[in-house]
C-alpha positions as CSV (number, residue, x, y, z in Angstrom):
1,X,-3.6,44.8,39.2
2,X,-3.1,41.1,39.2
3,X,-5.1,38.6,37.3
4,X,-6.3,35.5,39.7
5,X,-7.8,32.7,37.6
6,X,-9.1,29.0,39.3
7,X,-8.2,26.3,37.7
8,X,-7.6,22.2,38.3
9,X,-5.1,22.1,36.1
10,X,-2.5,24.5,36.2
11,X,0.3,25.9,38.6
12,X,1.2,29.0,39.6
13,X,2.5,31.0,36.3
14,X,5.5,32.7,38.2
15,X,7.6,28.9,38.0
16,X,9.3,28.2,34.7
17,X,9.8,24.7,36.3
18,X,7.9,22.1,33.3
19,X,8.1,19.5,36.0
20,X,6.1,21.1,38.9
21,X,2.6,19.5,39.5
22,X,0.0,22.1,41.6
23,X,-3.2,20.5,42.4
24,X,-6.3,22.8,42.2
25,X,-6.1,26.4,43.0
26,X,-6.0,30.1,42.7
27,X,-3.2,31.5,40.1
28,X,-1.6,34.6,40.2
29,X,-1.1,35.3,36.2
30,X,1.7,38.0,36.1
31,X,2.7,40.3,33.0
32,X,-0.3,42.2,32.7
33,X,0.6,45.0,30.9
34,X,-1.9,47.3,32.8
35,X,0.5,46.9,35.7
36,X,2.8,48.7,33.4
37,X,5.2,45.8,32.9
38,X,4.9,46.0,28.9
39,X,8.2,44.2,28.8
40,X,6.4,40.7,29.7
41,X,3.7,39.0,28.5
42,X,-0.2,39.6,29.0
43,X,-2.2,36.8,31.3
44,X,-3.4,35.0,27.9
45,X,0.1,35.0,26.6
46,X,1.6,33.7,30.0
47,X,-0.9,30.6,30.3
48,X,0.3,29.8,26.3
49,X,3.6,29.7,27.6
50,X,2.3,27.8,30.9
51,X,0.6,25.0,28.8
52,X,3.4,24.8,25.7
53,X,6.3,24.1,28.7
54,X,4.0,21.2,29.7
55,X,5.3,19.5,26.7
56,X,8.4,19.5,27.2
57,X,11.5,19.2,29.9
58,X,13.8,21.6,31.2
59,X,17.5,21.2,30.3
60,X,19.4,22.6,34.2
61,X,23.0,22.5,32.7
62,X,21.5,25.2,29.7
63,X,19.8,27.7,31.8
64,X,21.7,30.9,33.5
65,X,20.9,33.9,34.8
66,X,22.0,37.6,33.5
67,X,22.8,40.4,36.3
68,X,21.1,38.6,38.7
69,X,17.7,40.3,37.1
70,X,17.0,37.8,34.4
71,X,16.8,34.1,34.1
72,X,17.4,31.5,31.4
73,X,15.8,28.2,30.8
74,X,16.2,26.2,28.4
75,X,14.1,23.0,26.8
76,X,14.2,19.7,24.7
77,X,11.5,17.6,24.4
78,X,13.1,14.9,27.3
79,X,15.6,17.3,28.8
80,X,18.2,15.9,26.9
81,X,19.6,15.0,23.2
82,X,20.2,12.5,21.1
83,X,21.8,11.7,17.6
84,X,19.9,13.4,14.3
85,X,17.7,16.6,15.0
86,X,16.6,17.9,18.5
87,X,14.7,21.1,18.8
88,X,15.9,23.1,21.5
89,X,13.4,25.5,23.4
90,X,14.5,29.1,25.6
91,X,12.5,31.3,27.9
92,X,13.2,34.3,30.1
93,X,12.1,35.7,33.2
94,X,12.4,38.5,35.6
95,X,13.8,36.6,39.0
96,X,11.9,39.0,40.5
97,X,9.0,38.1,39.9
98,X,9.1,35.6,37.4
99,X,7.1,37.3,34.5
100,X,7.8,35.9,31.5
101,X,9.5,38.0,29.0
102,X,8.8,38.0,25.2
103,X,11.5,40.3,23.8
104,X,14.8,38.5,23.7
105,X,17.6,36.8,21.3
106,X,19.7,33.5,21.5
107,X,22.2,33.8,19.1
108,X,25.7,31.8,18.7
109,X,24.1,28.1,19.3
110,X,27.4,26.3,19.1
111,X,27.9,22.7,19.4
112,X,31.4,21.3,20.1
113,X,32.5,18.0,20.2
114,X,36.1,17.0,21.7
115,X,37.4,14.2,19.6
116,X,39.4,12.7,22.7
117,X,42.0,10.0,21.0
118,X,42.1,11.6,17.8
119,X,42.8,14.9,19.8
120,X,40.6,17.4,17.1
121,X,37.4,19.4,17.6
122,X,33.8,19.1,14.9
123,X,30.9,20.9,15.1
124,X,27.2,19.4,13.7
125,X,24.3,21.1,11.9
126,X,22.7,23.6,13.4
127,X,19.4,25.7,12.5
128,X,20.0,29.3,11.1
129,X,18.4,31.1,13.7
130,X,16.4,30.6,17.2
131,X,13.0,32.2,16.6
132,X,9.8,32.2,17.8
133,X,7.7,29.8,16.0
134,X,4.3,29.9,17.0
135,X,1.5,33.3,17.5
136,X,0.5,31.2,20.2
137,X,4.2,31.4,22.2
138,X,5.5,35.0,22.2
139,X,7.8,34.0,24.6
140,X,9.1,31.6,23.8
141,X,12.3,30.7,20.9
142,X,13.1,27.3,19.1
143,X,16.1,26.1,17.1
144,X,17.4,23.4,16.7
145,X,20.8,21.0,16.2
146,X,21.5,17.7,14.6
147,X,24.1,16.0,16.3
148,X,26.7,14.1,13.9
149,X,27.6,11.4,16.9
150,X,26.6,10.2,20.1
151,X,28.7,10.8,23.3
152,X,31.1,8.1,24.1
153,X,34.5,6.8,24.9
154,X,35.5,9.0,21.5
155,X,34.3,12.0,21.9
156,X,32.7,14.3,24.6
157,X,30.3,17.2,23.2
158,X,29.5,21.1,25.2
159,X,27.0,23.2,24.0
160,X,26.8,27.2,24.2
161,X,25.0,30.2,23.5
162,X,24.8,33.8,23.5
163,X,21.7,36.1,25.3
164,X,20.2,39.4,25.4
165,X,17.6,40.3,27.4
166,X,16.1,44.4,27.4
167,X,19.6,45.3,26.7
168,X,21.1,42.6,29.1
169,X,24.0,40.2,27.7
170,X,24.9,36.5,28.7
171,X,24.7,33.7,27.8
172,X,27.0,29.9,28.1
173,X,30.3,29.8,26.6
174,X,30.5,25.6,26.9
175,X,28.3,23.2,28.8
176,X,29.0,19.8,29.2
177,X,25.9,18.0,27.4
178,X,25.4,14.0,27.1
179,X,24.1,13.4,23.5
180,X,22.7,9.9,23.7
181,X,22.5,7.1,20.7
182,X,19.0,6.5,19.2
183,X,17.4,3.2,19.6
184,X,17.8,0.5,17.0
185,X,15.9,0.7,13.9
186,X,16.2,4.7,14.1
187,X,18.7,6.7,12.2
188,X,17.6,10.1,11.3
189,X,20.9,11.5,10.0
190,X,23.1,11.0,7.4
191,X,25.8,12.4,4.9
192,X,26.9,12.3,1.5
193,X,29.7,13.6,-0.7
194,X,29.5,15.8,-3.5
195,X,31.9,18.3,-5.4
196,X,34.3,18.0,-2.6
197,X,32.1,19.4,-0.3
198,X,29.9,17.2,3.0
199,X,26.6,17.2,3.4
200,X,24.0,16.1,6.3
201,X,20.6,15.0,5.8
202,X,18.4,15.6,8.9
203,X,15.3,14.1,9.3
204,X,12.8,16.1,11.2
205,X,10.7,14.2,14.3
206,X,9.7,10.6,12.6
207,X,8.5,10.0,15.9
208,X,5.7,11.7,15.5
209,X,4.6,9.3,12.6
210,X,1.7,6.7,12.1
211,X,0.7,4.7,9.8
212,X,-0.7,6.2,6.8
213,X,1.0,9.4,4.8
214,X,3.0,11.5,7.0
215,X,4.5,15.0,5.8
216,X,8.1,14.1,5.7
217,X,10.7,16.9,6.8
218,X,14.4,17.5,6.4
219,X,17.5,19.6,6.9
220,X,20.3,20.0,4.3
221,X,23.4,21.5,5.8
222,X,27.0,21.5,5.3
223,X,30.2,21.3,6.5
224,X,32.4,24.5,7.5
225,X,35.6,25.3,7.0
226,X,37.2,25.2,9.6
227,X,34.9,22.5,11.0
228,X,34.8,23.5,14.5
229,X,32.4,26.1,13.1
230,X,28.3,24.7,13.3
231,X,27.4,23.7,9.7
232,X,24.5,26.3,8.7
233,X,21.8,25.0,6.0
234,X,23.1,24.3,2.5
235,X,22.6,26.9,0.2
236,X,22.9,24.4,-2.8
237,X,19.1,23.5,-4.3
238,X,18.3,19.6,-4.4
239,X,15.5,17.5,-4.9
240,X,15.8,14.0,-2.4
241,X,14.2,11.0,-3.9
242,X,12.4,8.7,-1.4
243,X,11.8,4.8,-1.9
244,X,10.4,3.5,2.1
245,X,10.6,-0.5,2.3
246,X,10.5,-3.1,5.1
247,X,13.6,-4.8,5.2
248,X,11.9,-7.2,7.5
249,X,9.1,-7.7,5.1
250,X,10.9,-8.7,1.9
251,X,12.0,-5.2,1.2
252,X,7.5,-4.1,0.2
253,X,7.1,-0.5,-0.8
254,X,4.3,1.8,-0.5
255,X,2.6,3.9,-3.2
256,X,2.1,7.4,-3.5
257,X,5.2,9.1,-2.0
258,X,6.6,12.6,-2.8
259,X,9.9,13.7,-3.3
260,X,10.8,16.0,-0.5
261,X,12.0,19.8,-2.5
262,X,13.3,22.7,-0.9
263,X,10.9,25.4,0.9
264,X,10.7,28.8,1.4
265,X,12.2,28.3,5.0
266,X,14.6,25.9,4.1
267,X,13.6,22.9,4.8
268,X,12.4,20.3,2.3
269,X,8.8,18.4,2.6
270,X,7.8,15.5,1.0
271,X,5.3,12.7,1.6
272,X,6.1,9.5,2.7
273,X,3.6,6.9,3.3
274,X,4.5,3.7,5.9
275,X,1.4,1.0,5.2
276,X,2.0,-0.3,8.3
277,X,3.9,-0.7,12.0
278,X,7.6,-2.0,12.1
279,X,10.9,-0.8,10.3
280,X,11.0,1.3,7.6
281,X,14.3,2.0,5.3
282,X,13.6,5.3,3.6
283,X,16.2,5.2,0.6
284,X,17.2,8.5,-0.5
285,X,18.3,9.7,-4.2
286,X,19.8,13.5,-4.1
287,X,19.6,15.1,-7.0
288,X,20.9,18.3,-7.9
289,X,19.2,21.5,-9.5
290,X,20.1,19.9,-12.7
291,X,18.6,16.3,-11.8
292,X,22.1,14.8,-11.8
293,X,22.3,11.9,-9.3
294,X,24.8,13.1,-6.6
295,X,24.0,10.8,-3.8
296,X,22.6,7.7,-3.4
297,X,20.6,5.6,-5.8
298,X,23.7,3.2,-6.1
299,X,21.9,0.2,-6.8
300,X,23.7,-2.5,-4.2
301,X,23.5,-5.7,-4.6
302,X,19.8,-5.5,-2.8
303,X,18.9,-3.1,-5.7
304,X,18.1,-0.3,-3.1
305,X,20.1,2.4,-2.3
306,X,22.8,2.6,0.4
307,X,21.7,6.4,1.5
308,X,18.6,5.8,3.5
309,X,17.2,7.2,7.0
310,X,16.1,4.2,9.3
311,X,12.6,5.0,11.5
312,X,10.0,2.3,13.4
313,X,6.7,3.1,13.9
């Protein structure tokens, strides 16, 4: 048995391409468990996946097929990557009917940059795992990558991952990808050194911010040895104090900002109050668990930290 649903805005869910545009029509929704396809989504779950996929763009070079039975599709917000924090999403379907599959695993997310002139390679910060992130999107897996550099004459990026779908293994070893530079007025990743270790501060999705108070989320990653190994979350616990300033408006600040502290999921969260539109520099002072300053707070000639994120809203 299959279910048919009439709608003016949705397409047939047998397709995973989030950019297709089908008009008003009857929609065949696959994956009903009464058909015995217990590995796939229910009609409602498939509908939620479809709706989510309309908010992201496919990355063709990171999509693949396993055993000619399963299709794996990769997505990002814009179908591309930029320096700093990027979310990456994965969906698996059955090739014969397009049914979304809930039970699949993505592991070994491996970004690698080749520094051409220096003849060396290095990785970059990545999420600890790629997991289901929302109860409404049970067939979507999410991870993140924070690129320390953009693609240029100096270096190029590849990205690989492993996937297991219902016992079938596959993936992509090293696909060439482009990492764009952020526009002027945006700096979402900064590094600091403490106790001979290199750390990276990745600011999460500041393009979503609005004037007023915003929850500010970041990750602290630690460079690995060898440097070709993806940089995981730092096990150390820090407190990240923030001082937002507007350099084009006399460096005025804003009230009611709250320092970022470590959360149970490994992220750091606080509150930043951006009182008007424009360019903001969020100056950072990083303290260790004992309250000692380990980065930032170096009191430059203008009185502010040299360690900062920069955002424009």
